C-alpha positions as CSV (number, residue, x, y, z in Angstrom):
1,M,327.1,-64.9,128.9
2,D,330.5,-65.4,127.3
3,F,332.3,-68.5,128.5
4,T,335.5,-67.5,126.7
5,E,338.1,-66.4,129.2
6,T,340.0,-63.1,128.6
7,E,343.7,-63.2,127.8
8,E,344.3,-61.9,131.4
9,Q,342.2,-64.7,132.9
10,T,343.9,-67.4,130.8
11,A,347.3,-66.0,131.8
12,L,346.2,-66.0,135.4
13,R,345.0,-69.6,135.3
14,A,348.3,-70.7,133.6
15,A,350.5,-68.9,136.1
16,V,348.7,-70.3,139.1
17,A,348.8,-73.8,137.6
18,Q,352.6,-73.4,137.2
19,V,353.1,-72.5,140.8
20,A,350.7,-75.2,142.0
21,N,352.6,-77.8,140.0
22,K,355.7,-76.9,142.0
23,Y,353.8,-77.3,145.3
24,N,351.9,-80.4,144.3
25,Y,350.0,-82.8,146.5
26,L,352.3,-85.8,146.7
27,D,355.6,-83.9,147.0
28,Y,354.5,-80.9,149.1
29,V,351.0,-80.8,150.5
30,L,350.6,-84.4,151.7
31,P,353.9,-84.5,153.8
32,R,353.0,-81.3,155.5
33,A,349.4,-82.3,156.1
34,R,350.6,-85.6,157.7
35,A,352.9,-83.5,159.9
36,G,350.2,-81.0,160.7
37,Q,352.2,-78.2,159.2
38,P,350.7,-75.2,157.3
39,L,351.5,-74.6,153.6
40,T,353.6,-71.6,154.4
41,E,355.9,-71.6,151.4
42,L,353.0,-71.9,148.9
43,W,351.0,-69.2,150.7
44,D,354.0,-66.8,150.7
45,E,354.6,-67.3,147.0
46,I,351.0,-66.8,145.9
47,G,350.9,-63.7,148.0
48,Q,354.1,-62.3,146.6
49,L,352.8,-63.0,143.0
50,G,349.6,-61.2,143.7
51,F,347.3,-64.3,143.4
52,A,346.0,-64.1,147.0
53,G,344.9,-60.5,146.6
54,V,343.6,-60.7,143.0
55,S,340.0,-59.7,144.1
56,L,341.0,-56.9,146.4
57,P,341.0,-53.2,145.4
58,E,344.0,-51.9,143.5
59,Q,344.5,-48.9,145.7
60,Y,345.3,-51.3,148.6
61,G,347.7,-53.5,146.7
62,G,345.1,-55.9,145.2
63,G,344.5,-56.9,141.7
64,G,341.2,-55.1,141.3
65,A,339.5,-58.1,139.8
66,G,336.7,-60.1,141.3
67,I,335.7,-63.3,143.1
68,F,335.5,-64.9,139.6
69,E,339.3,-64.5,139.3
70,L,340.0,-65.5,142.9
71,A,337.9,-68.7,142.4
72,M,340.1,-69.4,139.4
73,V,343.2,-69.2,141.6
74,Q,341.6,-71.6,144.1
75,E,340.5,-74.0,141.4
76,E,344.0,-74.2,139.8
77,L,345.7,-74.7,143.2
78,S,343.2,-77.4,144.1
79,A,343.6,-79.1,140.7
80,Q,347.2,-79.9,141.8
81,G,345.9,-81.2,145.2
82,A,346.9,-78.0,146.9
83,P,343.7,-76.3,148.1
84,M,344.3,-73.2,150.2
85,F,341.6,-72.8,152.8
86,M,343.2,-69.5,153.9
87,L,342.2,-68.1,150.5
88,V,338.6,-68.6,151.5
89,V,338.7,-66.9,154.9
90,S,341.4,-64.3,154.5
91,P,340.9,-62.4,151.2
92,A,337.5,-63.8,150.1
93,I,335.5,-63.4,153.3
94,C,337.4,-61.0,155.5
95,G,339.0,-59.0,152.8
96,T,335.7,-58.6,150.9
97,I,333.9,-57.4,154.0
98,I,336.5,-54.9,155.0
99,A,336.8,-53.6,151.5
100,K,333.0,-53.1,151.3
101,Y,332.2,-51.9,154.8
102,G,335.4,-50.9,156.6
103,T,336.5,-47.4,157.3
104,D,339.4,-45.9,155.3
105,A,341.7,-46.5,158.3
106,Q,340.6,-50.1,158.6
107,R,341.1,-50.7,154.9
108,A,344.6,-49.1,155.0
109,A,345.4,-51.2,158.1
110,W,344.4,-54.6,156.8
111,L,343.9,-54.8,153.0
112,P,347.5,-54.4,151.8
113,G,348.6,-57.3,154.1
114,L,345.6,-59.4,153.1
115,A,346.4,-58.7,149.5
116,D,350.1,-59.7,149.6
117,G,349.6,-62.5,152.1
118,S,351.8,-60.9,154.8
119,K,348.7,-60.8,157.0
120,K,346.1,-63.4,157.6
121,M,342.6,-63.1,159.0
122,V,340.3,-66.0,159.7
123,F,336.5,-66.0,160.2
124,G,334.7,-66.8,163.5
125,I,330.9,-67.5,163.1
126,T,330.2,-71.1,164.0
127,E,329.1,-71.8,167.6
128,P,328.6,-75.1,169.5
129,D,324.9,-74.5,170.2
130,A,324.0,-72.7,167.0
131,G,325.2,-75.1,164.4
132,S,323.9,-74.1,161.0
133,N,321.3,-71.8,162.7
134,S,323.3,-68.5,162.6
135,H,320.3,-66.7,164.0
136,R,321.0,-68.3,167.4
137,I,324.5,-66.8,167.7
138,T,325.0,-66.1,171.4
139,T,328.4,-64.3,171.3
140,V,327.5,-60.9,172.6
141,A,329.1,-57.5,172.2
142,R,328.3,-54.8,174.7
143,R,329.5,-51.2,175.0
144,D,331.7,-50.0,177.8
145,G,332.4,-46.4,177.1
146,S,334.0,-46.2,173.7
147,D,335.2,-49.8,174.0
148,W,333.4,-53.1,173.2
149,I,333.4,-56.1,175.4
150,L,332.9,-59.5,173.8
151,N,331.7,-62.7,175.5
152,G,331.0,-66.1,173.8
153,R,332.4,-69.2,172.2
154,K,333.2,-70.3,168.7
155,V,334.0,-73.7,167.3
156,F,335.6,-75.2,164.2
157,I,337.5,-72.0,163.4
158,S,340.1,-72.8,160.9
159,G,343.7,-71.6,160.8
160,V,343.7,-69.5,164.1
161,D,347.3,-70.6,164.7
162,E,348.4,-69.0,161.4
163,A,346.3,-65.8,161.7
164,D,347.0,-62.3,162.8
165,A,343.3,-61.7,163.7
166,V,339.8,-63.3,163.7
167,L,336.8,-61.6,162.3
168,I,334.3,-62.4,165.0
169,V,330.5,-62.5,164.3
170,A,328.7,-61.3,167.4
171,R,325.3,-59.8,168.1
172,T,324.9,-56.5,169.8
173,A,323.8,-56.6,173.5
174,D,320.4,-55.1,172.7
175,A,319.5,-57.8,170.1
176,K,316.9,-59.6,172.2
177,T,314.8,-61.1,169.5
178,G,315.4,-64.0,167.2
179,T,316.3,-61.8,164.3
180,L,320.0,-61.8,163.7
181,R,321.6,-58.4,163.8
182,P,325.3,-59.3,163.5
183,A,328.1,-57.1,164.4
184,L,331.6,-57.9,163.0
185,F,334.7,-57.3,165.1
186,V,338.4,-57.7,164.2
187,V,340.0,-59.4,167.2
188,P,343.8,-59.8,167.0
189,T,344.8,-63.3,168.0
190,G,347.0,-62.0,170.9
191,T,344.1,-60.1,172.5
192,P,343.9,-60.8,176.3
193,N,341.1,-63.2,177.3
194,L,340.8,-64.7,173.8
195,V,341.8,-68.4,174.2
196,A,342.2,-70.8,171.3
197,Q,342.1,-74.5,171.9
198,P,343.0,-77.0,169.0
199,I,340.4,-79.6,168.0
200,E,341.8,-83.0,167.2
201,M,340.5,-83.9,163.8
202,A,340.5,-87.3,162.1
203,V,341.3,-85.7,158.7
204,T,344.8,-85.4,157.1
205,E,344.8,-81.6,156.7
206,S,347.4,-78.9,156.8
207,V,344.9,-76.4,158.3
208,R,344.0,-76.9,162.0
209,Q,340.6,-76.4,163.7
210,F,340.1,-74.5,166.9
211,S,337.6,-73.6,169.6
212,L,337.7,-70.0,170.7
213,F,336.7,-68.7,174.1
214,L,336.0,-65.0,174.6
215,D,335.8,-64.0,178.2
216,E,335.4,-60.2,178.7
217,V,337.5,-59.5,175.6
218,R,338.0,-55.8,175.4
219,L,338.3,-54.1,172.0
220,P,338.7,-50.5,170.9
221,A,335.9,-48.8,169.1
222,D,337.6,-49.2,165.7
223,A,337.5,-53.0,166.0
224,L,333.9,-52.8,164.8
225,I,333.7,-53.3,161.0
226,G,330.8,-51.3,159.5
227,S,327.6,-50.8,161.5
228,E,326.5,-52.6,164.5
229,D,323.0,-52.5,163.0
230,A,323.8,-53.6,159.5
231,A,321.6,-56.7,159.7
232,L,322.5,-59.5,157.2
233,A,324.0,-57.4,154.4
234,Q,327.5,-57.3,155.8
235,L,327.5,-60.9,156.8
236,F,326.4,-62.2,153.4
237,A,329.0,-60.0,151.7
238,G,331.4,-62.6,153.0
239,L,329.3,-65.8,153.0
240,N,328.5,-65.8,149.3
241,P,332.2,-65.6,148.3
242,E,332.8,-68.3,150.9
243,R,330.4,-70.7,149.1
244,I,331.9,-69.8,145.7
245,M,335.4,-70.4,146.9
246,G,334.3,-73.7,148.5
247,A,332.9,-74.7,145.1
248,A,336.1,-73.8,143.4
249,M,338.0,-76.0,145.8
250,G,335.6,-78.9,145.1
251,V,335.9,-78.5,141.4
252,G,339.7,-78.4,141.6
253,L,340.0,-81.4,143.8
254,A,337.6,-83.3,141.6
255,R,339.9,-82.4,138.6
256,Y,342.9,-83.7,140.6
257,A,341.2,-87.0,141.5
258,L,340.0,-87.5,137.9
259,A,343.4,-86.8,136.4
260,R,345.0,-89.4,138.7
261,A,342.4,-92.0,137.7
262,V,342.7,-91.3,134.0
263,D,346.5,-91.4,134.1
264,Y,346.3,-94.8,135.9
265,A,343.6,-96.2,133.7
266,A,345.5,-95.3,130.5
267,Q,348.7,-97.0,131.7
268,R,347.6,-99.9,133.8
269,T,347.4,-103.0,131.5
270,V,345.5,-106.1,132.5
271,W,344.5,-108.8,129.9
272,K,346.7,-107.2,127.3
273,T,344.8,-103.9,127.2
274,P,344.7,-100.7,129.4
275,I,342.0,-100.9,131.9
276,G,340.7,-97.5,130.7
277,A,339.5,-99.3,127.5
278,H,336.9,-101.1,129.5
279,Q,333.5,-99.3,129.7
280,G,333.1,-100.5,133.3
281,L,335.8,-97.9,134.2
282,A,335.7,-95.5,131.2
283,H,332.0,-94.6,131.6
284,P,332.1,-93.8,135.3
285,L,335.1,-91.5,134.6
286,A,333.3,-89.9,131.8
287,K,330.4,-89.3,134.1
288,I,332.7,-87.6,136.6
289,K,334.0,-85.3,133.9
290,I,330.5,-84.2,133.1
291,E,329.7,-83.6,136.8
292,I,332.8,-81.5,137.1
293,E,332.0,-79.3,134.2
294,L,328.4,-78.8,135.3
295,A,329.7,-77.7,138.8
296,R,332.2,-75.4,137.3
297,V,329.6,-73.6,135.1
298,M,327.4,-73.0,138.2
299,M,330.4,-71.8,140.1
300,Q,331.3,-69.3,137.3
301,K,327.7,-68.2,137.2
302,A,327.7,-67.5,140.9
303,A,330.9,-65.6,140.8
304,A,329.8,-63.5,137.8
305,L,326.5,-62.6,139.5
306,Y,328.3,-61.7,142.7
307,D,330.9,-59.5,140.9
308,R,328.2,-57.6,139.2
309,G,326.3,-56.9,142.4
310,D,323.4,-59.3,142.0
311,D,323.3,-60.5,145.7
312,A,320.1,-62.5,145.5
313,G,321.1,-64.3,142.3
314,A,324.6,-64.9,143.6
315,A,323.2,-66.5,146.8
316,E,321.1,-69.0,144.9
317,A,323.8,-69.9,142.4
318,A,326.5,-70.0,145.1
319,N,324.6,-72.5,147.2
320,M,323.9,-74.6,144.1
321,A,327.5,-74.4,143.0
322,K,328.8,-75.4,146.4
323,Y,326.4,-78.4,146.5
324,A,327.3,-79.5,143.0
325,A,331.1,-79.2,143.5
326,A,331.0,-81.1,146.8
327,E,329.2,-84.0,145.2
328,A,331.5,-83.9,142.1
329,S,334.6,-84.0,144.3
330,I,333.3,-86.9,146.5
331,N,332.3,-88.9,143.4
332,A,335.5,-88.2,141.6
333,L,337.7,-89.3,144.5
334,D,335.6,-92.4,145.2
335,Q,335.9,-93.4,141.5
336,A,339.6,-92.6,141.5
337,V,340.2,-95.0,144.4
338,Q,338.1,-97.6,142.7
339,T,340.0,-97.2,139.5
340,L,343.3,-97.7,141.2
341,G,342.1,-100.6,143.3
342,G,344.5,-101.4,146.1
343,N,346.8,-98.6,145.0
344,G,344.0,-96.2,145.6
345,L,344.2,-97.0,149.3
346,S,348.0,-97.0,149.5
347,K,350.1,-94.2,151.0
348,E,352.2,-94.0,147.9
349,Y,349.3,-92.6,145.9
350,G,347.8,-90.6,148.7
351,L,344.2,-90.7,147.4
352,A,342.7,-92.3,150.5
353,E,344.0,-89.4,152.6
354,L,342.0,-87.0,150.5
355,L,338.7,-88.7,151.3
356,G,338.3,-86.7,154.5
357,T,339.2,-83.4,152.8
358,V,336.5,-83.8,150.0
359,R,334.0,-85.1,152.5
360,I,334.1,-81.8,154.4
361,G,332.4,-80.3,151.4
362,R,329.1,-81.8,152.3
363,V,329.3,-80.4,155.8
364,A,331.1,-77.0,155.6
365,P,330.8,-74.1,155.1
366,V,327.1,-74.9,154.8
367,S,325.7,-78.4,155.0
368,R,324.1,-80.2,152.1
369,E,320.8,-80.3,154.0
370,M,320.7,-76.5,154.6
371,I,321.4,-75.9,150.9
372,M,318.4,-78.1,150.1
373,N,316.3,-76.1,152.5
374,Y,317.5,-72.9,150.8
375,V,316.6,-74.1,147.3
376,A,313.3,-75.5,148.5
377,Q,312.3,-72.2,150.1
378,H,313.8,-69.6,147.9
379,S,314.0,-71.3,144.5
380,L,310.9,-73.4,144.6
381,G,308.8,-71.2,146.9
382,L,307.9,-74.0,149.3
383,P,307.1,-73.3,152.9
384,K,310.0,-72.8,155.3
385,S,310.8,-76.1,157.0
386,Y,312.7,-74.9,160.0
């Protein structure tokens, strides 16, 4: 494994960082998050520059690279306090699934827009009664002639108000056993009988959460992506990139928090010396730096394994990377607040308002406990606990 970035990767990282610096947290992201406004200008620019579609096929307007490079984009945006959740759901999950399993017509219809950011697609899997147990999904798709009829409910679906469509995870009507046989459907957000209701969240975020209600939603035959009997393969084609991108977001946010703390510790002088000279602050910040680098290495490993087609290896590494990055970002922000003292809780610095954002990493897109279950069962060979 070579940890030296190629010239193209280095250039990509630098170009994204330059854009992210323009749309930084305090000047751009935080005011819009406080107002509940999406990061439209940032999204449009990274789409036009080709950053949003860097992992999608070249023949459909993408960059032809991999999830490794898309994770770099997310990390650099997040390192300026500008994480883009839409990058996770639109190109990483939905774009990857359509590129791998969609028909030629579906790829032509969706991938160019997902690549340049002119179209957005979000992902609908979570249900109120299923929680982390995706095997209990109750949203059902049944055939009616050549059409499909969907009934069910989804919850905590991000960015529906910004999206052109939702990629809904359902199960076919004949799936009567506990074995999940997901079927994936593109449902345009204006489809009759699809109702979206916002969920009020106590987190300062620019992306909004929604409950979705599907009541006899009629879709044409070509709304189905891939096969109705594809089992878990299609689903995990999107879920592994989701975890990798979540890890990239965590690593980037941890870098942002650490940078704010280091800048402050180097300048703030008490008792005739910068507070960063004291080991009581210097050592915790050094520990955060180590945790960030460890999480990044696992994220890069997961992305590299995924891009070369090692699905099993990528799944293990992606889960570990997501865990490590979530812990690193939470620890980094907590230590940043502690380093700044009262300023860490002030609106001027905005760090306290990031606490909810980084805390999400322990809950979504997969909880810390479910990652522990996965590692115990698949990495250690212990009996399944649930």
